[in-house]
Structures are given as C-alpha cells and as structure tokens.
N, C-alpha and C positions, 0 to 999 in steps of 0.2 A: 503493500498499499505507499503510495506516495502523499504525503499532503502539501500543500502547495499553503508559502507563509510570504511576506512582503516585508524587508525587511522596512526598520522603524516604526511599522504599522505595530495597532491595534497586539495581534496576533488570535495563533487559535488554542480556543478555549480546551482544557486537557479532554474533556469529551469524549472529544474525535481520536482522541488517541491512545488514552487506556478506555479499557469497562470498569476496573473497579479500582478495588485500594489497593491490591494484591498489586496492580500491573499499573496503578498511579508510583507506589510509592520506585517499582521499578524502570520508571518511567526516568525519576530525581537523578539520581544515579546515571541511566545512561545518557542523560542532556550535563552533567556533570565530566563525566568521559570524555563524552566529545570534544568540550569547553576546553577538557586540557587535550587532548589530539591536536585540535585549533590554534592552542596557543602556541604551542607546540611547534607548529608548521611556517606558524605566521608570524612569529616570532613574537606575542601579543602581553602585553597586559593584563590583561581584561578579560569578564569570561562573556564573551556574545550569542553566549543563547541564557536567554533568563526566566526563570516560570515566576510570576507575579497574579493575584489577584485570580488562581485561578485562570492564566493560558502563559499558553508560550511564546515569546518575542525572543527574534536576532536583529541585533544592532551590531553594525558597521561591517559584515558580511553577507556575503551570498554564494551561492551557489548548490550543486546535490550531493549532503552530506545521508550516512546511514546514522541512526539512532538501532537498531535493534538487523536481525536480521528477516525480519517482514514486516521493516517499516523505513523510507525515506522521507525526510527533508528536502523541496528545493524551496532553496531561499530565491525571492526574485529581488532583483533590484529593486530600489522604492523609484524610480525613475524612469522604469519597463514597466511598470506592473499593467499597462495600459499595452503591452506589445502583444503581442499573439501568443500561443503557449510555450512552438518551436523554434517562436526567432533567436534568444538571448541565448540559450544555453550556449548552442554548435560554437555562436565570436568569444562567448566565457568559458569557454573552455579552452580556447584557443592558447586567451590570452594569460590565464592562469597559471600557463608550460612558460610564455614566453614574458610572462613578467616577476619579477624576485619576492612583487608582496599577494599573488596568489601560490595553491601548489597545489596538485594533483594529488591524490589521497590513494596508495599504492594500495593501504587494508582492504578498503571501501568498497563491494563492488556491487554498479549498483546500474539498472536498467539502460543501457544508451541505442544511439542509435549508430552505423557504419561510419555516419557520412564526418562523426565526431570527430573516429579514429582516422582513416583515410586523410584527413586534412588535416590534422595533426602530425602525423607522422610527416607528411609532404612537408607540412613548415619545417619539423626539428627536422628533415635530410639538411636543406638547406642550412639550419642553422649549425649546427656541426660541420656540416663540409667548409662553413666559413670561417669557423675556429678554428681547425685543424686542418686551414690555410695561413691564419695569425698568429697562432703557437709551435709551426710545424718542425722551425728550426730551435724549440728548445724541449723536447719532449722529455715524458717522466721517466726520474730512471728512479728505480729503486736498490738496495742493498740486498745481495739475498745469500744464501747457503746453497752452493752446488754440489753434489753426489756425484762423481762418477766413475767409469771404470778405465785404463788410460795406459801401456805398458811403459809409456817414459814417465816420468815426475813431474808432473806438469800442479801442481797445489799438495796439501796435506796428506802422506801416504797411513791407511788408519794402520796400524800400528799390529792391532787386534785381528785382521785383515791379511797381513803383511803373505804370511806362509797360505794362505789358499788359496787352489786353483781355479782362478775363473777364467772363462776364452776372453775376453777385453784385455782382462789383464787385471792391475792394481789396484783396490779401489779409497780412490782419492776425494778430496773435498777442498774444496780453494771462494773466494767470495766474490760474488763478482757484481758488478757495476749500471745495469743495462735497464731494457723497456720491457722486462718479463716478469710483468705485476699489478696487483689488484684491478688499480684503477686506467690503464691500458684494455685489458678485458675488457669493465665494462663501458667503457668510449669503444671497441670495437664492436663487442656484443650488440650493440645502443646501433651504432652503425650497420650491422648484419641484416639488423631488424627493421630500418626503417627504408633501406637503397631500395627494395621492392615499390616503395609507394611513390619514389621518385616519380617523377613529368622530366624533367629535364636534364637534358642529356648531360649536360660539366657535370649538373651537380654528382650522378650517377657515377661520374668516372672517379669524377674528387674521391668519392665513397668509397669504391673498389679499390683506389689506390691506396688508402686506409684503410682499408681493412687487410692488402698484403703486407704494407706494408710491418705492422703489430706480426701477421704472423701467428705462431698459435699459441696461442695464450689458455691459460689458467679458467675455468670458470665462474664469471665473475662472483665477488663475496653478496652476503645474506645482509650484511654489516653497513651500512656508508661509514664511509672512515675518510676525516680531514687531509685532505693535499697535502701536502709538506710545504716549509715554508716559499722553496726554492720554484716554485711550479703551480705559484697562485692564477699566475694567468687563464689556467686550465679550469679554473673552477666554473664558471659557467657552463661550459663542454661536460663537466664531467657528473655538475648536479644534473643537468635533463638528463643525459645520459643512463644516471641512475637512475631516474623517475620513468624510464622511456622499459627498463630491463625486466624493474619489480615492480611495476603497475601497471603499466600502459599493454600487454598482452593476453589484446583482447581474447575471452575465449563464449563457445556454446554452450547455453545448458537450459536443456527446459523447451530448447526454439526461440529463448531469448540472446540475445549478443549481451552479453554482461562487460562493462568499463569501471571504471575507477571513480569515482567520485572526486570533488574539485570543491573548492575553497576561492576562496578572494578576500581580501581586504576592500573594499569597496573605493574608498577617498584614495586612498597610494594608489588603488590603479587605475582611480578616472588623474587624475594628477600627472602617475608616470603616461596612458597613454595617449594628454594630451604635450607633453615635454619630446616625450618621442615620436606625435605627430607632425613634430615644429622641427625636430632636429634633421627629421626624416623631409622632409616637405622643401626648406627652406636652401638652398643653394649658395646663393648670392652675398648671404649675411652673416656672421660669425654665432652661434646661438652658445648660453651659459646657461645651464641649466643651475637653480640653486645656488648663485652667486652671492655669496655674503656685503653686503652693503652696510657701511659707515652709517649710521642716524645721528648719533649725538654721543656722547656720553654720561659715564653716571660716577659721581662720583659717595664714599664713606667715612668715614673715619678709618678704617681698614688702607684706604687706596681710592684708586679710581680705575675707569674698565670702561671699553666701550659697549654701546651700543650697537646692534648690528642687527638686520633686517633681510627677511631670505626670501624676493619672489623665487617664482617657479623659473617664469625664462626672463633671461634676457634677452634679445637681439641689435643686434652691433655691427657696425662695417670690420670690413674685412684686416688684419692687416693692424701692428700695432696693438694698442692698448686702449682706442678707442671708447667714447661716452657711448650708452646703448645708447640706439633710436627710440626702444619700447617698449614696454614690458608685456609681458602675459600671466597670468597667473588665473588658472585653476580653480574653483569650487565647486565642488561636489553639495551643491544644495537646492530645492526646490525653490521657485518659481510661481509666485501667483500667476493663473492667466489671467493676465488683465493690460487692457489696451499701456499701461502705463509703465510695466516693463519692473513695476520696483524691488528695490533689491534693500540687504539688511544693511544698515546705516554701518553698521562694522565693519563688513568688507570694503564702504565706499569710505573711513578714517584709513582701513589697512590699507586699499590702492594711494589713499595721499600719499600715504607714510613712503612709500615703497617709491613712489614719483621724487616724493620729498630732495632721498635720500642716491635715489642717479643722479638728479639734475636731469630729467624728461618731463616732457609734459604730455605722455599720454600711455596709457594701459588699457590694455585689453581684461576685462573677468568676461571667461568663461564657463558658461552653467551647462551641463546636461538638459538636454531635450527631453519631455516627458512624453511628445506626439509620437504614434509609432512614424517610423518610416527604414524602409530596408537602406536608401542612400546611408552610406559613410562617413561623419563628417561634417556632415549639413550642415553650412553654419546658420544661424536666425538673427539677423541684428534685434533690441530688443529699446536700447536709448543711450543715450549721451549724457554724462550730466559733466557739466561746467562748475570746476573748484577753484575761484581765483582762475591762473593759467591753466588749469590742468584738467585735460579730457580722461574722461574715464569710460570707458565703453561697455556695455553689456550685448555679451553677443550668448546663444543656446546652441550648443551642438547635439546633433542628432549620433548616439551611438550607432544605430546603422545593422548593416550584414557583414561580416568581416569574413564569415566564413570559407568566403572563397578564392580561391587563387589570384592576388594581385589585389586581395583584399586592404589587407594592413597600410601599402603602399595608396588604395586609393583613399583608405581615409585620410592619411596626412597628406594630401594634394588638395582636398577640397577645406580640409581646416584652412590649409595657410590660400588658399586663394582668398575663402570666404574673411578672413581678418583682416587680410589686402586690402578688398574689394572698402570691409567696412572703416579701414586709416584711410581711403583715397577721397570713402566720398562724405570727411568731416565736415561739420557746416563751419560757414566761415565764422571766424572772432566776433565781425561785426554784429552777428546775428545774436536777441536778446535769448542768453542763456535757460536752461527747458526747466535746472533745478536751483536752487539758492544754495549754498555753500551751510553744510550743513551744521545748525545748532544744537545745543542743549536744548533746546524747547520742543525740538521736531520729533516725535513717536515713529514707535522701530514701525517696520513694516511688514502689513500682519502677513504669515502665511508665509513666511518669507526661511524660517525654522525647518529643520527636517521632519 
C-alpha cells in the first residue's frame, strides 16, 4: 500500500496507516527508524517525519520511502502537489542520484517504473565516463599483501614451506601498491552495469576502455569504505558507483518491477538545481556560487569579526576579479497566486543586503512554480521591486520533466534565457516604483511562507 503525503501539509491521519493500537505502536517505531535512516543519508540533525495530533507529517523532504514491507510513503514536494501522479517522481529520482542533497535508499525496495532505471543508468553512465576522464591520471592505488609461488626469489619466502615441493616454486609474499582494490572494483562494476543502457557511442567506448583497464578485480564490498585522502577527487564517482552496485539493480518480483526508494532534502535540492542550471546555461560570464561577501563588521569585548552574506549565485564578467553584474538567489517558498506577486518581506530585506554587500543593482529571486508544466526551467516573471537604487526581480521557475535525454540541459537553457529576458526588460528608472522601500510598518505578506 502506498500513501501519498504532501510535504509541509497537515499530514495523513494515523487511522489510514494503522488499524489498531498495536499497529500504531509499531508505526511509531518505524517512523523513528525511518528518521534515523534519512537523517544519516542526508546528513541532517532533525527529524523529517513527525507524528503530532494523530497525524503523520513530512517536513523538508520528498521522495518514496518504505515504512514497512507492505507500507510505502510517497512524499510529494509542496510546489508539485498539483502535478499528475507520475510526473514528478522520475525527475526527482534522477536528481536524488545526481545531487549530494539526495540519496538512493538501496535497502528500501519499492514498486517502480522501468523508465526510472533506464534514464538513471544512462545519466549515470555519462557521469562515470566524465569522472573517469577527469581523474584517470591519478588512479586509486592501495597497499595489499600478495602471496605467490615462484622459483626465483622475488619477495619474502615462507620459511615454513621452504622445503615443500610445489609445481610453481617456493611460496613467497610481498607488499604491492597497485590498482587492485575495493574502490576500483566498485567503480568498475558500476560501469559494467550501466554500459548497456548508454545510448551515446563515445560514452560507451569510454566505459568499455575503463572496464578493460582495471582488469580483473575482486567483488565489490558490501560496506562503503572511506577513500584515501590522496584520492578525494574520485569521491563523486565512487559514491554514485556504490549506489548503483548496492541499490540500483532492479529485479522482478511477483510481476512487479522493484527499485530502491529515494529521498531528497527539498530546499537544498532546489538551490542546487538552480545553481547547476545557471552554471551550465551561462557560457559568456563567470558564475560564482555561494561566494562570501563582506557586508560589515561586528565588535565585541573579545575582538572584531566580519559580517558576511552568502548569495547563492554571482554572475560576473570573465577574467580577473570583476564586480558582479547581478545576483541570483533560490527561494524554496510558495507564493500566493495573486496578480501582485507579493513575496515575504524577509526575502526582500535579504536581497537588499546581498546587493549592498556585492555593490550591484540587480538581483533575481527564483521561486518554484506550482502550476503544472512539462517544460523544464520555464521562467514566469512576477514582479520587480524598486528599493532605493536596487532592483529586486521575482520569478517563478517550472520544475518540469527532466526524465528524457537532455532534460537537465533543457532546464538550464530555459532558466538562463528566461532570467536574461527578465533582466533585459527592466522598467526604466524614471517610471514610478512598483513598491516603496520596506519599513517596520509594512505587514508581512500573507501566504508567503511554507
């Protein structure tokens, strides 16, 4: 049984999940276990599933998780609650593997569509090929002890077996520093799994070359192991490979396709998606994500320290260290569907602080669009605030469908072209302002929070 649940909604009553008191007690334990699993996977310090007033709520996450063998929880992102039942899951499933703010849950087998895995394997193949080309000049090597038999002494002979007759010679041992290790075994096995699903000939050839180059490796380990510090550049490829090897092998059971569950930290995923889209789509300017900007200073009895702000994206000219041209900040909030396009005053104050610290005149606040749309990255302009000499543009961006080939590239192209169109159509400063500078007497915008 699969229970739909909208993120940040009032939740579902426990009566729909448990039939009696005994099942309710077991449900509490399963919810707590799910919280522990999700917090560990997403590196969170809070409970994302909460039971209060007889209802189960989901806070700040989306995905499909398994509470018990017969009970699955489908958590819908709050801005996609109006989308069709099957529109958002394939896209979110892919992003959960591509982003560090999502995770595949390999131990949670849930019913799935075959399009999930085919699309995921194709994208994973391209990622693994790209990471291999980037890191192959510094392969992962580890020390291991090797036993062998040889007539010539090439290692440390085993004295206990010195006089034993062996057809290959004397038993010896030596320490080798080579590429035969569990890390390469995991990446090689993942490449072997995804290679048949890749459609691009170049990617398929790269994966084939890598599999041949690593040669015969042992079986991948069951437990994830930390990479040596000298090989940290292989971490993205190793993390994705481990998920593929341990969790993404689909199987048929009782006529159903079974796949792992997935979960994402929604606001961080939205921020990552907008940042990745801008970095991919903008080719003529420099994109600086999460760059610290000095806004002021703080003095205390113990000393003086800087007050910094961190806008999500700075867009600047190429070369040197020029001042930013404009800023972009992702906001994972719902906006009331009114012609005024009113936003939360706190977002407005923060936007003005970002522009003040960066010495720029324009910033674009990007909110998710709740209207269903198949077009990924479609930008819908809402309003422009004139705050002294700063222009704050607010737009809504469609999540859309990115499950098809090139979907993420389409999202990036539509996002960047839409934002550039908003910046180019800025009203003349001589026109009357759309809204006055915010003051303490201005009430908070209704319906702008979660």
